[in-house]
C-alpha positions as CSV (number, residue, x, y, z in Angstrom):
1,X,-13.1,-66.1,3.2
2,X,-14.3,-65.7,-0.4
3,X,-11.6,-66.3,-3.0
4,X,-10.5,-63.2,-5.0
5,X,-8.7,-63.0,-8.3
6,X,-6.1,-60.4,-9.0
7,X,-4.8,-59.5,-12.4
8,X,-1.1,-58.6,-12.7
9,X,0.1,-56.8,-15.8
10,X,-2.9,-56.4,-18.0
11,X,-6.6,-57.2,-18.6
12,X,-7.6,-60.8,-19.1
13,X,-11.4,-60.9,-19.0
14,X,-11.4,-64.4,-20.4
15,X,-10.3,-65.8,-17.0
16,X,-11.5,-63.4,-14.4
17,X,-15.0,-64.3,-13.2
18,X,-16.6,-62.5,-10.3
19,X,-13.2,-61.2,-9.4
20,X,-11.8,-58.0,-7.9
21,X,-9.0,-56.7,-10.1
22,X,-6.4,-54.4,-8.6
23,X,-3.5,-52.5,-10.0
24,X,0.1,-53.4,-9.3
25,X,3.5,-51.7,-9.2
26,X,6.5,-53.5,-10.7
27,X,9.3,-52.3,-8.3
28,X,12.3,-53.8,-10.0
29,X,13.5,-56.2,-12.7
30,X,16.8,-58.0,-12.9
31,X,17.8,-60.2,-15.8
32,X,20.8,-62.5,-15.8
33,X,21.7,-63.8,-19.2
34,X,23.8,-66.9,-19.8
35,X,25.6,-67.6,-23.1
36,X,23.6,-70.8,-23.4
37,X,20.2,-69.6,-24.6
38,X,19.1,-69.2,-20.9
39,X,18.0,-66.3,-18.7
40,X,17.2,-65.8,-15.1
41,X,14.4,-63.2,-14.6
42,X,13.8,-61.7,-11.1
43,X,11.0,-59.3,-10.5
44,X,9.5,-57.6,-7.4
45,X,5.8,-56.6,-7.7
46,X,3.4,-55.0,-5.3
47,X,-0.1,-56.6,-5.1
48,X,-3.2,-56.2,-2.8
49,X,-4.1,-59.4,-0.9
50,X,-6.9,-60.3,1.5
51,X,-6.3,-62.3,4.6
52,X,-6.8,-66.0,3.8
53,X,-7.0,-67.6,0.3
54,X,-6.3,-65.5,-2.8
55,X,-6.1,-66.3,-6.5
56,X,-3.5,-64.3,-8.3
57,X,-2.8,-64.1,-12.0
58,X,0.6,-63.0,-13.2
59,X,0.8,-61.9,-16.8
60,X,3.8,-60.4,-18.8
61,X,6.0,-63.4,-18.1
62,X,8.3,-64.8,-20.8
63,X,6.5,-66.9,-23.4
64,X,9.4,-69.4,-23.2
65,X,9.3,-69.6,-19.4
66,X,10.2,-72.9,-17.7
67,X,7.3,-73.1,-15.3
68,X,9.0,-75.8,-13.1
69,X,11.7,-73.2,-12.3
70,X,9.3,-70.5,-10.9
71,X,10.1,-69.3,-7.3
72,X,8.0,-66.8,-5.4
73,X,8.6,-65.2,-2.0
74,X,6.4,-62.8,0.0
75,X,8.7,-60.1,1.4
76,X,6.0,-58.5,3.5
77,X,4.3,-61.3,5.5
78,X,3.9,-65.1,5.8
79,X,2.3,-66.4,2.6
80,X,2.1,-70.0,1.5
81,X,1.8,-71.0,-2.2
82,X,-0.9,-73.7,-2.2
83,X,-1.0,-74.2,-6.0
84,X,0.6,-72.9,-9.1
85,X,-0.6,-73.3,-12.7
86,X,1.0,-72.1,-16.0
87,X,-1.7,-71.2,-18.5
88,X,-0.6,-71.1,-22.1
89,X,-3.7,-72.0,-24.2
90,X,-3.5,-68.7,-26.1
91,X,-6.5,-67.4,-28.0
92,X,-6.8,-67.8,-31.8
93,X,-9.6,-68.1,-34.3
94,X,-9.5,-71.9,-34.6
95,X,-9.6,-72.4,-30.8
96,X,-12.5,-70.0,-30.4
97,X,-14.5,-71.7,-33.1
98,X,-13.8,-75.1,-31.5
99,X,-15.2,-73.8,-28.2
100,X,-18.4,-72.5,-29.9
101,X,-19.3,-75.7,-31.8
102,X,-22.9,-76.5,-30.6
103,X,-23.4,-72.9,-29.5
104,X,-25.2,-69.9,-31.1
105,X,-23.2,-67.4,-33.1
106,X,-24.1,-64.5,-35.4
107,X,-22.7,-64.1,-39.0
108,X,-22.7,-61.2,-41.4
109,X,-22.1,-61.5,-45.1
110,X,-20.6,-59.0,-47.5
111,X,-24.0,-57.5,-48.2
112,X,-24.6,-56.8,-44.6
113,X,-27.2,-59.6,-44.1
114,X,-27.2,-61.1,-40.6
115,X,-27.7,-64.8,-39.9
116,X,-28.0,-66.4,-36.4
117,X,-27.6,-70.1,-35.7
118,X,-25.8,-72.9,-34.0
119,X,-22.3,-73.6,-35.2
120,X,-22.0,-77.2,-36.5
121,X,-18.5,-77.1,-38.0
122,X,-16.0,-74.9,-39.7
123,X,-13.2,-75.3,-42.3
124,X,-11.0,-72.4,-43.2
125,X,-13.3,-69.4,-43.9
126,X,-16.3,-71.7,-44.5
127,X,-18.8,-72.2,-41.6
128,X,-21.8,-74.5,-41.3
129,X,-24.7,-73.3,-39.0
130,X,-28.2,-74.5,-38.3
131,X,-31.3,-72.5,-37.4
132,X,-35.1,-72.7,-37.8
133,X,-34.7,-72.2,-41.6
134,X,-32.4,-75.2,-42.0
135,X,-28.6,-75.8,-42.5
136,X,-26.5,-73.0,-44.0
137,X,-23.0,-73.2,-45.5
138,X,-21.5,-69.7,-45.4
139,X,-18.4,-67.7,-45.9
140,X,-19.1,-64.8,-43.5
141,X,-17.6,-61.4,-43.7
142,X,-17.8,-61.0,-39.9
143,X,-18.5,-63.4,-37.0
144,X,-20.0,-62.1,-33.7
145,X,-19.6,-64.1,-30.5
146,X,-21.3,-63.3,-27.2
147,X,-18.0,-63.7,-25.2
148,X,-14.6,-65.3,-25.3
149,X,-14.4,-68.8,-24.0
150,X,-13.1,-68.6,-20.4
151,X,-10.6,-71.4,-20.9
152,X,-8.6,-69.3,-23.4
153,X,-6.1,-66.5,-22.5
154,X,-4.5,-63.7,-24.4
155,X,-1.0,-63.9,-22.8
156,X,1.0,-66.7,-21.1
157,X,-0.1,-66.4,-17.4
158,X,1.0,-67.8,-14.0
159,X,-1.9,-68.6,-11.7
160,X,-1.2,-68.8,-8.0
161,X,-3.4,-69.9,-5.1
162,X,-1.9,-68.0,-2.1
163,X,-2.8,-68.2,1.6
164,X,-1.7,-65.2,3.6
165,X,-2.2,-64.0,7.2
166,X,-2.1,-60.3,6.4
167,X,-4.4,-58.0,4.4
168,X,-3.0,-55.2,2.4
169,X,-0.1,-54.5,0.0
170,X,2.5,-57.2,-0.3
171,X,5.9,-57.2,-2.1
172,X,6.1,-60.4,-4.0
173,X,9.4,-61.5,-5.4
174,X,9.1,-63.7,-8.5
175,X,12.0,-65.4,-10.3
176,X,12.1,-67.9,-13.1
177,X,14.3,-69.4,-15.9
178,X,13.4,-68.9,-19.5
179,X,14.9,-69.7,-22.9
180,X,15.1,-67.2,-25.6
181,X,17.7,-65.0,-23.8
182,X,21.2,-65.3,-25.0
183,X,24.4,-63.2,-25.3
184,X,27.7,-63.5,-27.1
185,X,30.9,-61.6,-27.3
186,X,32.5,-60.2,-30.4
187,X,36.0,-58.6,-30.7
188,X,37.3,-56.2,-33.3
189,X,41.1,-55.8,-33.6
190,X,43.0,-53.3,-35.8
191,X,46.6,-54.2,-36.5
192,X,49.3,-51.5,-36.9
193,X,51.6,-51.1,-39.9
194,X,54.3,-53.6,-38.8
195,X,51.9,-56.2,-37.3
196,X,53.3,-55.7,-33.9
197,X,50.4,-54.1,-32.0
198,X,46.6,-54.0,-32.1
199,X,43.8,-51.9,-30.7
200,X,41.1,-54.3,-29.4
201,X,37.4,-53.6,-28.8
202,X,35.0,-56.1,-27.3
203,X,31.2,-56.0,-27.7
204,X,28.5,-58.0,-26.1
205,X,25.3,-58.7,-28.1
206,X,22.2,-59.5,-26.0
207,X,19.4,-61.3,-27.8
208,X,15.9,-61.5,-26.6
209,X,13.3,-63.7,-28.2
210,X,11.7,-64.9,-24.9
211,X,8.3,-63.3,-25.8
212,X,8.4,-60.4,-23.4
213,X,10.3,-57.1,-22.9
214,X,12.2,-56.2,-19.8
215,X,12.2,-52.5,-19.2
216,X,14.5,-50.5,-17.0
217,X,16.2,-53.8,-16.0
218,X,19.4,-54.5,-14.2
219,X,21.5,-56.6,-16.5
220,X,24.1,-59.3,-15.6
221,X,25.9,-61.6,-18.0
222,X,27.4,-64.9,-17.0
223,X,30.4,-66.3,-19.0
224,X,31.2,-70.0,-18.6
225,X,29.8,-73.4,-19.2
226,X,26.9,-74.0,-16.8
227,X,25.8,-77.6,-16.8
228,X,22.2,-78.1,-18.0
229,X,20.2,-81.3,-18.4
230,X,18.9,-80.2,-21.7
231,X,19.4,-77.2,-23.9
232,X,17.4,-75.6,-26.7
233,X,18.8,-74.3,-29.9
234,X,20.1,-70.8,-30.5
235,X,17.3,-68.3,-31.3
236,X,17.1,-66.6,-34.6
237,X,18.8,-63.2,-35.1
238,X,16.3,-60.4,-35.1
239,X,16.9,-56.7,-35.7
240,X,20.0,-54.9,-34.4
241,X,20.0,-51.9,-32.2
242,X,22.6,-49.2,-32.5
243,X,25.6,-50.0,-30.4
244,X,26.6,-48.1,-27.3
245,X,29.8,-46.0,-27.3
246,X,31.7,-46.8,-24.1
247,X,32.7,-49.8,-21.9
248,X,30.2,-50.0,-19.1
249,X,30.5,-53.5,-17.5
250,X,32.1,-54.4,-14.2
251,X,33.6,-57.9,-14.1
252,X,33.9,-60.2,-11.1
253,X,34.5,-63.9,-10.4
254,X,31.3,-65.8,-9.6
255,X,31.5,-69.4,-8.5
256,X,33.5,-71.1,-11.3
257,X,32.4,-68.5,-13.9
258,X,32.7,-64.8,-14.5
259,X,30.0,-62.3,-14.3
260,X,29.8,-58.9,-16.1
261,X,27.3,-56.3,-14.6
262,X,26.1,-53.4,-16.6
263,X,26.6,-50.3,-14.5
264,X,23.2,-48.8,-15.4
265,X,19.7,-50.0,-16.1
266,X,18.6,-50.7,-19.7
267,X,15.7,-51.9,-21.7
268,X,15.9,-55.4,-23.2
269,X,13.1,-55.5,-25.7
270,X,11.5,-58.6,-27.2
271,X,12.7,-59.6,-30.7
272,X,15.8,-57.3,-30.4
273,X,19.6,-57.5,-30.4
274,X,21.3,-54.9,-28.2
275,X,25.0,-54.3,-28.5
276,X,27.0,-52.7,-25.6
277,X,30.8,-52.2,-25.3
278,X,32.4,-54.7,-22.9
279,X,35.9,-53.1,-22.9
280,X,38.6,-51.4,-25.0
281,X,42.3,-52.2,-25.0
282,X,44.8,-50.1,-26.9
283,X,48.4,-50.7,-28.0
284,X,48.3,-54.4,-27.2
285,X,51.5,-56.2,-28.2
286,X,51.1,-59.1,-30.6
287,X,53.4,-61.5,-32.5
288,X,52.7,-62.7,-36.0
289,X,53.4,-66.4,-36.4
290,X,53.5,-68.7,-39.4
291,X,52.5,-72.3,-38.7
292,X,52.9,-75.4,-40.9
293,X,50.8,-78.1,-39.2
294,X,51.7,-81.4,-40.8
295,X,49.1,-83.5,-38.9
296,X,49.5,-87.1,-37.7
297,X,52.6,-88.5,-39.3
298,X,51.5,-92.2,-39.8
299,X,50.4,-92.5,-43.4
300,X,49.8,-88.7,-43.7
301,X,50.9,-86.4,-46.5
302,X,50.2,-82.8,-45.5
303,X,49.1,-80.0,-47.8
304,X,51.3,-77.0,-48.5
305,X,49.2,-74.4,-46.6
306,X,51.0,-72.3,-44.0
307,X,48.7,-70.6,-41.5
308,X,49.1,-67.0,-40.4
309,X,48.4,-66.5,-36.7
310,X,48.5,-63.5,-34.3
311,X,49.5,-64.4,-30.7
312,X,49.0,-62.1,-27.7
313,X,49.3,-62.3,-24.0
314,X,46.1,-61.5,-22.0
315,X,48.0,-59.7,-19.2
316,X,47.8,-56.4,-17.4
317,X,51.3,-55.6,-18.6
318,X,50.0,-56.0,-22.1
319,X,47.1,-53.6,-21.5
320,X,44.6,-56.4,-21.1
321,X,44.4,-58.9,-18.2
322,X,40.6,-59.3,-18.2
323,X,38.8,-62.7,-18.4
324,X,37.6,-62.9,-22.0
325,X,34.3,-64.7,-22.8
326,X,34.3,-66.9,-25.8
327,X,33.4,-65.2,-29.1
328,X,34.4,-64.3,-32.6
329,X,37.3,-61.9,-33.2
330,X,37.6,-60.0,-36.5
331,X,40.9,-58.4,-37.5
332,X,41.4,-55.4,-39.7
333,X,44.4,-53.5,-41.0
334,X,44.8,-50.1,-42.8
335,X,45.9,-50.3,-46.5
336,X,48.2,-47.8,-48.2
337,X,45.3,-45.4,-48.6
338,X,44.7,-45.5,-44.8
339,X,41.4,-47.4,-45.2
340,X,40.6,-50.4,-43.0
341,X,40.5,-53.8,-44.8
342,X,39.3,-57.1,-43.3
343,X,42.2,-59.7,-43.0
344,X,40.6,-62.6,-41.1
345,X,38.6,-63.8,-38.2
346,X,38.6,-66.7,-35.7
347,X,36.8,-67.9,-32.6
348,X,38.4,-67.7,-29.2
349,X,37.4,-69.8,-26.2
350,X,36.8,-68.6,-22.6
351,X,40.2,-67.2,-21.8
352,X,41.4,-66.4,-18.2
353,X,43.8,-63.6,-17.5
354,X,47.5,-64.3,-18.0
355,X,46.8,-66.8,-20.7
356,X,48.0,-66.7,-24.4
357,X,45.6,-66.3,-27.3
358,X,46.3,-67.4,-30.9
359,X,44.1,-66.0,-33.6
360,X,44.1,-67.8,-37.0
361,X,43.7,-65.2,-39.8
362,X,44.2,-67.2,-43.0
363,X,46.8,-68.9,-45.3
364,X,50.0,-67.1,-46.1
365,X,50.1,-66.4,-49.8
366,X,53.9,-66.2,-50.3
367,X,54.9,-69.1,-48.1
368,X,54.8,-72.8,-49.1
369,X,55.3,-75.9,-47.0
370,X,55.7,-79.4,-48.4
371,X,56.1,-82.6,-46.5
372,X,57.0,-86.1,-47.8
373,X,57.9,-89.4,-46.3
374,X,61.4,-90.5,-47.4
375,X,61.9,-93.8,-45.6
376,X,60.1,-96.5,-43.6
377,X,61.8,-99.3,-41.7
378,X,60.0,-102.0,-39.7
379,X,62.3,-102.8,-36.7
380,X,60.1,-105.2,-34.9
381,X,56.6,-106.6,-34.6
382,X,55.4,-103.4,-33.0
383,X,58.1,-100.8,-33.9
384,X,59.1,-98.7,-36.9
385,X,61.5,-95.9,-37.9
386,X,60.0,-93.3,-40.4
387,X,61.9,-90.5,-42.0
388,X,60.4,-87.2,-43.4
389,X,61.5,-84.2,-45.3
390,X,59.8,-80.8,-45.0
391,X,60.5,-78.2,-47.6
392,X,59.7,-74.6,-46.6
393,X,59.8,-72.0,-49.4
394,X,59.7,-68.2,-48.7
395,X,58.8,-65.9,-51.6
396,X,58.8,-62.8,-49.5
397,X,61.5,-60.1,-49.6
398,X,62.3,-60.6,-45.9
399,X,63.3,-63.5,-43.6
400,X,60.5,-65.4,-41.7
401,X,60.3,-68.0,-39.0
402,X,57.9,-70.9,-39.6
403,X,56.7,-73.2,-36.8
404,X,56.5,-76.8,-38.1
405,X,54.2,-79.0,-36.0
406,X,54.3,-82.8,-36.1
407,X,51.7,-84.7,-34.2
408,X,52.8,-88.2,-33.1
409,X,51.3,-91.2,-31.2
410,X,52.4,-94.3,-29.3
411,X,55.8,-94.4,-27.6
412,X,58.0,-92.2,-29.8
413,X,61.5,-90.8,-30.0
414,X,63.1,-88.5,-32.5
415,X,66.4,-90.2,-33.3
416,X,67.6,-87.8,-36.0
417,X,66.8,-84.2,-36.9
418,X,68.5,-81.5,-39.0
419,X,67.2,-78.7,-36.7
420,X,66.5,-78.3,-33.0
421,X,63.1,-79.3,-31.9
422,X,60.8,-78.8,-28.8
423,X,58.4,-81.2,-27.2
424,X,55.2,-79.2,-26.8
425,X,53.2,-82.0,-25.1
426,X,53.1,-85.8,-25.1
427,X,51.9,-85.9,-28.8
428,X,53.2,-82.7,-30.3
429,X,56.7,-81.8,-31.6
430,X,57.6,-78.2,-32.9
431,X,60.5,-76.9,-34.9
432,X,61.0,-73.1,-35.4
433,X,62.7,-72.8,-38.7
434,X,64.4,-69.7,-40.1
435,X,63.6,-69.4,-43.9
436,X,65.6,-66.7,-45.8
437,X,64.0,-64.1,-48.1
438,X,63.2,-65.6,-51.5
439,X,64.8,-68.8,-50.3
440,X,64.2,-72.3,-49.1
441,X,65.0,-74.3,-45.9
442,X,64.7,-78.1,-45.8
443,X,64.0,-79.9,-42.5
444,X,64.7,-83.6,-42.2
445,X,63.9,-85.9,-39.2
446,X,63.4,-89.6,-38.3
447,X,60.9,-90.8,-35.7
448,X,61.1,-94.2,-34.0
449,X,57.8,-95.3,-32.6
450,X,56.4,-98.4,-30.8
451,X,52.8,-99.4,-30.5
């Protein structure tokens, strides 16, 4: 049986020699995007095959494809893949000239004069040719070549050598991994007047710089940390497409991750960002918290910044309860004129349902915290008692509660404290201190530690 070459997805006369080229039908495309600059592309195509050995060229694959990840399956008959090659030596002027050194070419200058000769070398727009009249150094207006060198191609191409036992149309399923596909989540929260509730909208942004467009594709997004042996950097941000209006994803658990499936097909164009609503949650209860994090106590003198946080419960009771992919959350609030103003942003990690989220918005302008060490006693070769004083000053016209966080190490014990405290974990102590309007509260405590 004579070998035949079939072109999938376009014309590539550079490669096809004495070949029979047939059309193809792309039946379906499914794209799964991971938030790690990674995508899984699955396509089903129909091609004509002869019984026996066939050479098949697959174009329109991602430019950043991992060729070692390619998998193909014949859904119609028994077909063996004898060989696979990934061709990526793309055509350009320099490569064409390199292939034509020692061969005849035709040059035309700006006046329309034509010169034929053998190409000896080239540099930039200057070419050296030789003919019966000698050696010529020219800067041609146009260069004419009899044909493109067959080793070069116009698009990245997969080349398969297939052996099948059936002649006719075959449905071939192709799947591969590619970089240049990425997605991220963004959240927009609007706080009400008394900072007790928010309306929250989540968007997903899909980025495609893989080198090919995926039209009418089924789209799935995977949230989680999938282990990879190596990982490329984040692709650059291209243009942004207008966002969709309504939440359209269905969420489900998948292995140890979460998957979000768009409930319609969409185009994922190359060099594009596409934004789609993930979900909306209205009237979500939040609590504003003030936090004075003093850091590790040993030899530490903290600054006077008190952080402003918003805390919320990701529960169904709180109009949420959906696994949240990691992303940036931006928070806004209406001013006295009813216009939204930006009040801070933070990153949240992958957050399961029924977990608490804290969003750091910025530093409280009218609250001041000051910590100082007041005493140090060495009580043994490997033990000490250290005393501290924390002054909390409130310049607001209302009372506030400030959480004071102390981070400790070694074997420790609080032997004296002016206020009640809580052990948050093995190395963290928290006091919740009431501070009156336009007033001050002083916290004092002593820690005994052994090392």
